[in-house]
Every structure is written in C-alpha cells, then in structure tokens.
C-alpha positions as CSV (number, residue, x, y, z in Angstrom):
1,M,0.3,0.4,-0.6
2,F,2.5,2.8,1.3
3,E,5.7,1.1,-1.3
4,L,5.7,2.0,-5.1
5,P,7.6,0.2,-7.8
6,T,10.1,1.4,-7.9
7,L,11.8,2.2,-11.8
8,N,14.6,3.7,-13.2
9,L,14.3,4.5,-17.0
10,Q,17.7,6.1,-16.9
11,G,19.5,5.1,-19.4
12,K,16.8,2.8,-20.7
13,V,14.9,5.8,-23.0
14,S,17.4,8.2,-24.9
15,E,18.8,11.2,-23.6
16,E,16.5,13.4,-25.7
17,E,13.4,11.9,-23.8
18,W,15.0,11.5,-20.6
19,Q,15.3,15.0,-20.3
20,I,11.9,15.9,-21.4
21,R,11.0,13.5,-18.3
22,V,13.3,15.0,-15.3
23,N,11.8,18.6,-17.1
24,L,8.1,16.9,-16.6
25,A,9.0,15.5,-13.5
26,A,10.0,18.6,-11.5
27,C,7.0,20.7,-13.0
28,Y,4.2,17.6,-11.1
29,R,6.9,18.9,-8.1
30,L,6.3,22.9,-8.5
31,V,2.6,22.4,-9.1
32,E,2.3,20.1,-5.9
33,H,5.0,22.7,-4.7
34,F,2.8,26.2,-5.2
35,G,-0.2,24.2,-4.0
36,W,-2.5,24.0,-7.5
37,G,-2.8,20.0,-7.3
38,D,-6.0,18.6,-7.0
39,L,-5.1,15.0,-5.6
40,I,-4.8,12.9,-8.4
41,Y,-6.5,13.8,-10.3
42,T,-4.9,16.2,-13.0
43,H,-2.4,16.2,-15.8
44,I,0.8,17.7,-17.2
45,S,1.5,15.5,-20.7
46,A,4.7,16.4,-22.7
47,R,5.3,15.4,-26.4
48,I,8.4,13.5,-27.4
49,P,9.8,15.5,-30.7
50,G,9.5,13.6,-33.9
51,T,7.0,11.3,-32.6
52,D,3.4,10.8,-31.5
53,H,4.0,10.0,-27.8
54,Y,4.1,11.9,-24.9
55,L,4.7,11.5,-21.4
56,V,1.7,12.2,-19.2
57,N,1.4,11.7,-15.0
58,A,0.6,7.6,-13.5
59,F,-3.2,8.0,-12.6
60,G,-3.1,6.9,-9.0
61,L,0.0,9.3,-8.0
62,G,0.1,12.4,-6.3
63,F,1.7,15.0,-7.6
64,D,4.4,14.8,-5.0
65,E,5.4,10.8,-5.9
66,V,5.8,11.6,-9.8
67,T,9.5,11.1,-10.9
68,A,11.1,11.4,-15.1
69,S,10.6,7.2,-14.5
70,N,7.6,6.3,-13.5
71,L,6.2,9.3,-16.0
72,V,4.1,6.8,-18.6
73,K,4.7,7.0,-22.2
74,T,1.1,6.7,-24.6
75,D,0.1,7.2,-28.5
76,L,-2.3,9.4,-29.3
77,Q,-4.6,6.0,-29.2
78,G,-4.2,5.4,-25.5
79,N,-1.8,2.9,-26.2
80,I,0.3,2.5,-23.6
81,L,4.0,2.4,-24.2
82,D,6.0,1.4,-21.4
83,D,6.6,-1.5,-19.8
84,T,4.4,0.0,-16.9
85,P,2.7,-1.2,-13.7
86,F,0.1,2.1,-14.2
87,E,-2.4,3.2,-16.1
88,I,-3.5,6.9,-17.5
89,N,-6.0,9.0,-16.3
90,P,-9.3,8.4,-19.2
91,A,-10.2,11.9,-18.5
92,G,-6.8,13.2,-19.2
93,F,-6.4,11.1,-22.0
94,T,-8.8,13.0,-23.7
95,I,-7.8,16.5,-23.2
96,H,-4.0,16.0,-24.3
97,S,-4.3,13.3,-26.7
98,A,-7.0,16.3,-29.2
99,V,-4.1,19.0,-28.1
100,H,-1.7,16.7,-29.1
101,E,-3.4,15.5,-32.2
102,V,-3.5,19.1,-34.1
103,R,-1.6,21.6,-31.9
104,H,2.3,20.1,-33.3
105,D,3.7,23.1,-31.9
106,A,2.8,22.2,-28.3
107,H,4.9,20.0,-26.8
108,C,3.7,20.5,-23.2
109,V,-0.2,20.7,-21.9
110,V,-0.6,22.0,-18.4
111,H,-4.1,21.2,-17.0
112,L,-5.0,22.3,-14.2
113,H,-7.6,22.9,-11.5
114,T,-6.9,26.0,-9.3
115,N,-9.5,27.7,-7.3
116,A,-8.4,30.9,-8.4
117,T,-9.1,29.3,-12.1
118,I,-12.5,27.9,-11.9
119,A,-13.4,30.8,-10.2
120,V,-12.9,33.7,-13.3
121,A,-13.0,31.1,-15.9
122,T,-16.8,30.2,-14.1
123,L,-17.3,34.2,-14.2
124,V,-19.6,35.5,-17.3
125,E,-17.1,37.5,-18.0
126,G,-13.9,35.6,-17.6
127,L,-10.3,36.8,-16.9
128,L,-10.1,40.8,-17.0
129,P,-7.3,43.3,-17.5
130,L,-6.8,44.1,-14.1
131,S,-3.0,43.1,-14.1
132,Q,-0.2,42.9,-16.1
133,Y,-0.8,39.2,-15.5
134,S,-3.6,39.2,-16.9
135,T,-2.8,40.8,-19.9
136,F,0.2,38.1,-20.8
137,S,-3.1,35.5,-20.6
138,L,-5.5,37.8,-22.9
139,S,-3.3,38.0,-25.6
140,S,-3.5,34.5,-26.4
141,M,-7.0,33.6,-24.8
142,A,-9.7,30.9,-25.8
143,H,-12.6,29.0,-23.6
144,H,-14.7,25.9,-23.9
145,G,-17.9,25.3,-22.9
146,Y,-18.1,22.6,-19.6
147,E,-19.6,19.1,-21.1
148,G,-19.1,17.0,-18.0
149,L,-16.4,14.6,-17.7
150,A,-13.8,14.5,-20.5
151,V,-14.2,11.4,-21.5
152,N,-16.4,11.3,-24.1
153,P,-14.3,11.3,-27.3
154,A,-16.7,13.3,-29.3
155,E,-15.5,16.2,-27.0
156,K,-11.6,16.3,-28.8
157,R,-13.0,18.2,-31.7
158,R,-14.9,21.0,-29.7
159,L,-11.9,21.2,-27.9
160,Q,-9.8,21.4,-30.7
161,E,-11.9,23.5,-32.7
162,D,-12.0,26.0,-29.4
163,L,-8.9,26.2,-28.8
164,G,-7.3,26.9,-31.9
165,D,-4.2,29.1,-32.1
166,K,-4.3,29.8,-28.9
167,N,-1.9,28.9,-25.9
168,H,-4.2,29.5,-23.4
169,L,-8.1,28.6,-22.7
170,L,-10.4,28.9,-19.6
171,L,-12.8,25.5,-18.8
172,P,-15.6,27.2,-17.2
173,N,-16.7,24.8,-13.9
174,H,-13.7,23.3,-14.4
175,G,-10.5,24.4,-14.7
176,A,-7.2,26.1,-17.0
177,L,-4.9,24.8,-19.5
178,T,-1.9,25.9,-20.9
179,V,0.4,24.9,-24.1
180,G,4.1,25.6,-24.5
181,P,6.6,24.5,-27.1
182,T,8.6,23.6,-23.9
183,V,7.8,22.5,-20.5
184,G,9.2,25.5,-19.6
185,D,6.7,28.1,-21.1
186,A,3.4,25.9,-21.1
187,F,4.7,26.3,-16.8
188,M,4.9,30.0,-17.6
189,R,1.7,30.3,-19.0
190,M,0.2,28.9,-16.6
191,Y,2.3,30.6,-13.5
192,D,0.4,33.6,-15.7
193,L,-2.5,32.6,-15.5
194,Q,-2.9,32.0,-11.8
195,R,-1.5,34.8,-10.7
196,A,-4.1,37.1,-13.0
197,C,-6.8,35.0,-11.2
198,E,-6.1,35.7,-7.7
199,V,-5.4,39.1,-8.4
200,Q,-8.6,39.5,-10.5
201,L,-10.3,37.7,-7.1
202,L,-8.7,39.7,-4.7
203,I,-9.7,43.2,-6.6
204,Q,-13.4,41.8,-6.9
205,A,-13.7,41.2,-3.9
206,T,-12.7,44.8,-2.6
207,G,-16.1,45.5,-3.9
208,Q,-14.4,48.5,-5.1
209,P,-14.1,49.9,-8.9
210,A,-11.1,48.9,-10.7
211,M,-8.9,50.6,-14.0
212,S,-8.5,48.1,-16.9
213,V,-6.0,47.9,-19.1
214,A,-6.4,50.5,-21.4
215,P,-7.1,48.1,-25.2
216,E,-4.5,49.5,-27.0
217,I,-2.5,48.6,-24.9
218,L,-3.1,44.8,-23.7
219,Q,-3.2,44.7,-28.4
220,G,0.6,45.4,-28.3
221,I,1.1,42.5,-25.4
222,F,1.5,40.3,-27.5
223,N,4.4,40.9,-29.4
224,Q,6.0,42.4,-25.7
225,A,4.9,39.1,-23.5
226,K,7.1,36.6,-26.2
227,V,10.5,39.0,-25.2
228,V,9.6,37.8,-21.1
229,H,7.9,34.5,-21.2
230,S,9.0,32.5,-24.5
231,G,11.9,31.7,-25.9
232,S,14.7,31.8,-25.4
233,T,14.5,35.5,-23.3
234,G,11.4,34.4,-21.5
235,G,10.4,30.2,-20.3
236,Q,13.4,29.0,-21.3
237,K,15.4,31.6,-19.0
238,A,13.0,30.7,-16.2
239,W,12.8,27.8,-16.5
240,P,15.9,26.7,-15.2
241,A,15.7,28.5,-11.5
242,M,12.3,26.8,-11.5
243,L,14.2,23.2,-11.8
244,R,16.6,24.7,-9.5
245,K,13.6,24.9,-7.6
246,A,12.5,21.6,-7.8
247,Y,16.0,20.4,-7.1
248,R,16.0,22.1,-3.6
249,L,12.8,20.9,-2.7
250,D,13.6,16.7,-3.4
251,P,15.8,15.8,-5.7
252,G,14.1,12.6,-6.4
253,F,11.9,13.4,-9.1
254,C,15.3,13.2,-11.1
255,L,15.0,9.0,-10.2
C-alpha cells in the first residue's frame, strides 16, 4: 500500500526523452509546491519530439510522487508504450491527446483545477484586464464550455476547435489549460494565468471600482510577452531557476 514500484529508465530511453522526463517530473513537483494540485486528478503532458508519443502522470500517484521514470508514455490512441504497472487518467487522455493531435507546436500541455482559475473561468465576464499578468494570458486566450467529465471522445474535436492556435484555455466550471513549445513555457503561462486569476479575485473582493488596462496597451502585449515569457529570453530563462527550486525541494524527481 505504501511502497511504490521502483522504476529506473535512465539509460534505457534516449537522452532527449530522459531530459523531457526530468523537466516534466519537475513541473509536477512545482505544481504541488505552489498548491495548484488536485490530489491525483489533473495532468501535465509532454510530447517526445519527432513522434506521436507523449508522457503523462501515472493515474493514482500524487504530484509529489511523480518521477522521471514513473511517467507513462502513451500514443494518441491511448495505448501505453512503457513496461509499467501504471495506467493513465481517461479524462487526461481525452484532453491531452486532443491537443497533441492538432497542435504540433504545443509540446507541453498543463491542465489544472485551481480554485482561482475555476472561479474566474466561471464568471460571465471571465478573465479581465486588471493586472499585467492578465495581459499575458488575454493576448492568447480561448474558452471551452463544460461538458462534464472529459471522457467522451466526441468532445475532442470541440476542444480542438475552441483552443485553435491560442496558448491559454479557460474551462468554465472546470479549470484552465496552457500549452507551450517546452515544459518551461507552458509552466510560465500557467503561472501568469494563475496569478492573473488570483489578483482579479482579490480586486473584485474589495467591491471597489477597478482600473482596467487600456485596450491599445492590451493589443501590444502579445509581442511584448514573447520577450518575457517564451523562447530563449522567457520560459527558457525562468525554467532553469524553477528546475533548481524543484531539485532543492526534493531531488527524487530526477530518478
């Protein structure tokens, strides 16, 4: 009951896959550290470049138990490709396979159920331009209506159409999703979205009138955000620091 199967894939997969495993495991640990987890029920995935295979957490493990070796490799049909005792979350398969199937630029998909993102996603007005954090997300925002637990294959097409080419997806009554070309980029986008939702709820709780970011400034934020949170000058800059934080918290994720 208390002992997890011991798995060690280092040296048994390509170096490229191993590095993706380490980054993805670190992302799970950081999500847990920041209090964004939901027991065993949310998921983060990363595609293995040049393939239709992606890595995702083993269903039943807490995020603080995820390691590079116990991540599960699956294909877009949900077939598990590892020699592993673990399974994957059916809802996680629907959501992540839908994104990886059509967004080849989205090598990482982060889907969470935080209180703040659920609350803001469910507001009729949704996310408002009330903070700098919100402008990063609003510059590339989509919405996908709630259809119940994401286990219906027919929902995949609607989710794909709603996401389109955007990098942030609010899911009313449900949570949020971000994508990125790397684990670091997807994580930083979720960080910004989470902070934006937290700040908005704090502002709205005062009951006082709020000053919104001017529309003309909001229009220019997308290009500015590229300088801060993507590519070689954004997610790639912040992510090494996050990796070091994850290692200080518990180096066991690297196993």
